[in-house]
VOBAPA-874088 format. One record per atom (N, C-alpha, C): residue number from 1; residue in one letter; atom name; x negated, y, z negated. Coordinates in steps of 0.02 Angstrom, whole numbers, plus 50000, padded with zeros to 5 digits. Layout:
<sites>
(NUM,"A","CA",(X,Y,Z)),
...
</sites>
This chain:
<sites>
(1,"X","N",(49958,49941,50000)),
(1,"X","CA",(50000,50000,50000)),
(1,"X","C",(49955,50062,50000)),
(2,"X","N",(49974,50114,50036)),
(2,"X","CA",(49934,50175,50038)),
(2,"X","C",(49926,50207,49969)),
(3,"X","N",(49869,50239,49960)),
(3,"X","CA",(49855,50275,49897)),
(3,"X","C",(49864,50350,49907)),
(4,"X","N",(49884,50383,49853)),
(4,"X","CA",(49894,50455,49854)),
(4,"X","C",(49867,50486,49790)),
(5,"X","N",(49843,50547,49796)),
(5,"X","CA",(49819,50585,49738)),
(5,"X","C",(49870,50641,49726)),
(6,"X","N",(49890,50648,49663)),
(6,"X","CA",(49931,50705,49643)),
(6,"X","C",(49887,50749,49599)),
(7,"X","N",(49883,50813,49616)),
(7,"X","CA",(49843,50859,49576)),
(7,"X","C",(49888,50902,49532)),
(8,"X","N",(49862,50914,49473)),
(8,"X","CA",(49897,50957,49423)),
(8,"X","C",(49843,51006,49399)),
(9,"X","N",(49834,51060,49436)),
(9,"X","CA",(49781,51108,49420)),
(9,"X","C",(49812,51173,49394)),
(10,"X","N",(49855,51204,49434)),
(10,"X","CA",(49889,51264,49409)),
(10,"X","C",(49951,51243,49369)),
(11,"X","N",(49981,51187,49387)),
(11,"X","CA",(50036,51158,49349)),
(11,"X","C",(50005,51107,49302)),
(12,"X","N",(49978,51130,49246)),
(12,"X","CA",(49936,51089,49203)),
(12,"X","C",(49976,51042,49159)),
(13,"X","N",(49941,50992,49132)),
(13,"X","CA",(49970,50943,49087)),
(13,"X","C",(49945,50957,49017)),
(14,"X","N",(49982,50935,48966)),
(14,"X","CA",(49958,50946,48897)),
(14,"X","C",(49900,50899,48882)),
(15,"X","N",(49859,50915,48831)),
(15,"X","CA",(49805,50869,48811)),
(15,"X","C",(49834,50801,48795)),
(16,"X","N",(49797,50749,48813)),
(16,"X","CA",(49821,50681,48801)),
(16,"X","C",(49813,50664,48727)),
(17,"X","N",(49869,50656,48694)),
(17,"X","CA",(49872,50640,48622)),
(17,"X","C",(49922,50583,48613)),
(18,"X","N",(49925,50554,48553)),
(18,"X","CA",(49976,50502,48542)),
(18,"X","C",(50047,50528,48556)),
(19,"X","N",(50061,50591,48539)),
(19,"X","CA",(50128,50619,48552)),
(19,"X","C",(50142,50623,48627)),
(20,"X","N",(50093,50645,48665)),
(20,"X","CA",(50101,50648,48737)),
(20,"X","C",(50109,50578,48766)),
(21,"X","N",(50072,50531,48739)),
(21,"X","CA",(50079,50461,48762)),
(21,"X","C",(50151,50437,48754)),
(22,"X","N",(50182,50454,48698)),
(22,"X","CA",(50253,50435,48688)),
(22,"X","C",(50298,50468,48740)),
(23,"X","N",(50283,50530,48756)),
(23,"X","CA",(50324,50565,48806)),
(23,"X","C",(50313,50537,48876)),
(24,"X","N",(50254,50508,48889)),
(24,"X","CA",(50239,50481,48955)),
(24,"X","C",(50266,50410,48965)),
(25,"X","N",(50288,50378,48912)),
(25,"X","CA",(50313,50309,48919)),
(25,"X","C",(50367,50301,48972)),
(26,"X","N",(50411,50351,48982)),
(26,"X","CA",(50461,50342,49035)),
(26,"X","C",(50432,50337,49106)),
(27,"X","N",(50368,50352,49115)),
(27,"X","CA",(50339,50345,49182)),
(27,"X","C",(50287,50290,49184)),
(28,"X","N",(50284,50248,49132)),
(28,"X","CA",(50237,50193,49134)),
(28,"X","C",(50260,50141,49185)),
(29,"X","N",(50215,50098,49203)),
(29,"X","CA",(50226,50051,49259)),
(29,"X","C",(50292,50012,49254)),
(30,"X","N",(50308,49980,49198)),
(30,"X","CA",(50370,49941,49197)),
(30,"X","C",(50433,49983,49210)),
(31,"X","N",(50435,50043,49181)),
(31,"X","CA",(50494,50086,49190)),
(31,"X","C",(50496,50112,49262)),
(32,"X","N",(50439,50133,49287)),
(32,"X","CA",(50436,50157,49356)),
(32,"X","C",(50458,50103,49405)),
(33,"X","N",(50432,50042,49395)),
(33,"X","CA",(50449,49987,49441)),
(33,"X","C",(50524,49972,49441)),
(34,"X","N",(50555,49982,49384)),
(34,"X","CA",(50627,49969,49379)),
(34,"X","C",(50666,50022,49418)),
(35,"X","N",(50648,50085,49411)),
(35,"X","CA",(50684,50140,49444)),
(35,"X","C",(50661,50153,49515)),
(36,"X","N",(50595,50148,49526)),
(36,"X","CA",(50566,50165,49591)),
(36,"X","C",(50517,50110,49610)),
(37,"X","N",(50541,50053,49630)),
(37,"X","CA",(50496,49996,49642)),
(37,"X","C",(50444,50006,49697)),
(38,"X","N",(50455,50055,49740)),
(38,"X","CA",(50408,50066,49795)),
(38,"X","C",(50350,50112,49775)),
(39,"X","N",(50352,50139,49713)),
(39,"X","CA",(50302,50187,49689)),
(39,"X","C",(50266,50158,49628)),
(40,"X","N",(50199,50163,49627)),
(40,"X","CA",(50160,50139,49570)),
(40,"X","C",(50113,50195,49547)),
(41,"X","N",(50119,50214,49483)),
(41,"X","CA",(50071,50260,49453)),
(41,"X","C",(50014,50218,49426)),
(42,"X","N",(49955,50224,49455)),
(42,"X","CA",(49898,50183,49435)),
(42,"X","C",(49863,50209,49373)),
(43,"X","N",(49844,50272,49374)),
(43,"X","CA",(49810,50302,49317)),
(43,"X","C",(49800,50376,49329)),
(44,"X","N",(49777,50411,49276)),
(44,"X","CA",(49764,50483,49281)),
(44,"X","C",(49695,50497,49252)),
(45,"X","N",(49666,50551,49276)),
(45,"X","CA",(49606,50580,49246)),
(45,"X","C",(49627,50649,49220)),
(46,"X","N",(49620,50660,49155)),
(46,"X","CA",(49645,50721,49123)),
(46,"X","C",(49587,50756,49089)),
(47,"X","N",(49580,50822,49101)),
(47,"X","CA",(49534,50864,49065)),
(47,"X","C",(49573,50895,49007)),
(48,"X","N",(49564,50869,48947)),
(48,"X","CA",(49603,50893,48890)),
(48,"X","C",(49591,50966,48873)),
(49,"X","N",(49534,50993,48891)),
(49,"X","CA",(49520,51063,48876)),
(49,"X","C",(49557,51111,48921)),
(50,"X","N",(49563,51094,48985)),
(50,"X","CA",(49594,51141,49032)),
(50,"X","C",(49664,51121,49053)),
(51,"X","N",(49683,51058,49042)),
(51,"X","CA",(49748,51034,49064)),
(51,"X","C",(49751,51013,49136)),
(52,"X","N",(49694,51018,49171)),
(52,"X","CA",(49693,50996,49240)),
(52,"X","C",(49693,50920,49243)),
(53,"X","N",(49725,50892,49294)),
(53,"X","CA",(49729,50820,49299)),
(53,"X","C",(49737,50800,49372)),
(54,"X","N",(49717,50738,49385)),
(54,"X","CA",(49731,50706,49449)),
(54,"X","C",(49759,50637,49433)),
(55,"X","N",(49809,50616,49471)),
(55,"X","CA",(49840,50551,49461)),
(55,"X","C",(49834,50511,49526)),
(56,"X","N",(49823,50447,49520)),
(56,"X","CA",(49818,50403,49578)),
(56,"X","C",(49882,50362,49581)),
(57,"X","N",(49915,50366,49638)),
(57,"X","CA",(49979,50333,49650)),
(57,"X","C",(49974,50287,49711)),
(58,"X","N",(50016,50235,49712)),
(58,"X","CA",(50029,50196,49772)),
(58,"X","C",(50100,50211,49793)),
(59,"X","N",(50111,50214,49858)),
(59,"X","CA",(50178,50226,49882)),
(59,"X","C",(50180,50224,49958)),
(60,"X","N",(50240,50227,49985)),
(60,"X","CA",(50247,50224,50058)),
(60,"X","C",(50227,50289,50092)),
(61,"X","N",(50232,50346,50056)),
(61,"X","CA",(50215,50411,50086)),
(61,"X","C",(50204,50462,50031)),
(62,"X","N",(50171,50517,50049)),
(62,"X","CA",(50161,50572,50002)),
(62,"X","C",(50229,50600,49982)),
(63,"X","N",(50275,50603,50029)),
(63,"X","CA",(50342,50630,50014)),
(63,"X","C",(50378,50588,49963)),
(64,"X","N",(50369,50522,49966)),
(64,"X","CA",(50402,50477,49918)),
(64,"X","C",(50373,50488,49848)),
(65,"X","N",(50307,50497,49843)),
(65,"X","CA",(50276,50511,49778)),
(65,"X","C",(50300,50579,49752)),
(66,"X","N",(50302,50629,49795)),
(66,"X","CA",(50327,50695,49775)),
(66,"X","C",(50398,50691,49750)),
(67,"X","N",(50440,50652,49783)),
(67,"X","CA",(50510,50644,49763)),
(67,"X","C",(50515,50615,49693)),
(68,"X","N",(50474,50565,49677)),
(68,"X","CA",(50475,50535,49610)),
(68,"X","C",(50451,50586,49558)),
(69,"X","N",(50397,50622,49574)),
(69,"X","CA",(50373,50673,49527)),
(69,"X","C",(50427,50725,49512)),
(70,"X","N",(50462,50747,49564)),
(70,"X","CA",(50516,50795,49554)),
(70,"X","C",(50572,50766,49512)),
(71,"X","N",(50592,50704,49527)),
(71,"X","CA",(50646,50672,49489)),
(71,"X","C",(50627,50663,49416)),
(72,"X","N",(50563,50650,49403)),
(72,"X","CA",(50539,50642,49334)),
(72,"X","C",(50524,50708,49299)),
(73,"X","N",(50528,50763,49337)),
(73,"X","CA",(50515,50829,49308)),
(73,"X","C",(50442,50841,49293)),
(74,"X","N",(50398,50811,49332)),
(74,"X","CA",(50326,50819,49322)),
(74,"X","C",(50300,50871,49372)),
(75,"X","N",(50278,50929,49347)),
(75,"X","CA",(50252,50980,49394)),
(75,"X","C",(50186,50958,49424)),
(76,"X","N",(50175,50976,49487)),
(76,"X","CA",(50114,50957,49522)),
(76,"X","C",(50098,51012,49572)),
(77,"X","N",(50036,51012,49594)),
(77,"X","CA",(50015,51061,49644)),
(77,"X","C",(50017,51032,49714)),
(78,"X","N",(49992,50971,49721)),
(78,"X","CA",(49989,50940,49787)),
(78,"X","C",(49988,50865,49780)),
(79,"X","N",(50012,50831,49833)),
(79,"X","CA",(50007,50759,49839)),
(79,"X","C",(49979,50746,49909)),
(80,"X","N",(49925,50707,49912)),
(80,"X","CA",(49895,50695,49977)),
(80,"X","C",(49868,50624,49981)),
(81,"X","N",(49862,50597,50042)),
(81,"X","CA",(49837,50529,50051)),
(81,"X","C",(49763,50526,50031)),
(82,"X","N",(49743,50468,50006)),
(82,"X","CA",(49674,50459,49985)),
(82,"X","C",(49649,50390,50004)),
(83,"X","N",(49584,50386,50016)),
(83,"X","CA",(49551,50323,50028)),
(83,"X","C",(49499,50313,49974)),
(84,"X","N",(49503,50256,49941)),
(84,"X","CA",(49455,50240,49888)),
(84,"X","C",(49389,50220,49920)),
(85,"X","N",(49335,50253,49898)),
(85,"X","CA",(49268,50238,49923)),
(85,"X","C",(49222,50231,49863)),
(86,"X","N",(49184,50177,49861)),
(86,"X","CA",(49137,50166,49807)),
(86,"X","C",(49067,50157,49834)),
(87,"X","N",(49015,50159,49792)),
(87,"X","CA",(48948,50145,49815)),
(87,"X","C",(48944,50077,49849)),
(88,"X","N",(48981,50029,49824)),
(88,"X","CA",(48982,49962,49855)),
(88,"X","C",(49007,49967,49927)),
(89,"X","N",(49060,50005,49938)),
(89,"X","CA",(49087,50013,50006)),
(89,"X","C",(49033,50043,50052)),
(90,"X","N",(48997,50092,50027)),
(90,"X","CA",(48946,50124,50068)),
(90,"X","C",(48889,50076,50086)),
(91,"X","N",(48872,50032,50039)),
(91,"X","CA",(48818,49986,50052)),
(91,"X","C",(48837,49932,50102)),
(92,"X","N",(48901,49923,50114)),
(92,"X","CA",(48925,49873,50160)),
(92,"X","C",(48931,49899,50232)),
(93,"X","N",(48917,49962,50242)),
(93,"X","CA",(48924,49992,50308)),
(93,"X","C",(48859,49990,50347)),
</sites>
């Protein structure tokens, strides 16, 4: 399934704390799969000092990921397609 990055730079997220973790439970994998089976939230990278974050999603299109973010009330700046590249991938070329 295609991968997408959602950025939260100007639309920042709160620092990741136990309280925020409780608030994020409605978008964890089991709940998401039940409501939006075509979309998977893989993980996020969060800068707790600035609130900037990027999330990695799987889905059929950027528009589908944006639609889920809107339905869940999660502000974002952009959603765009991404290709995962690692040092291992580079050594195989």
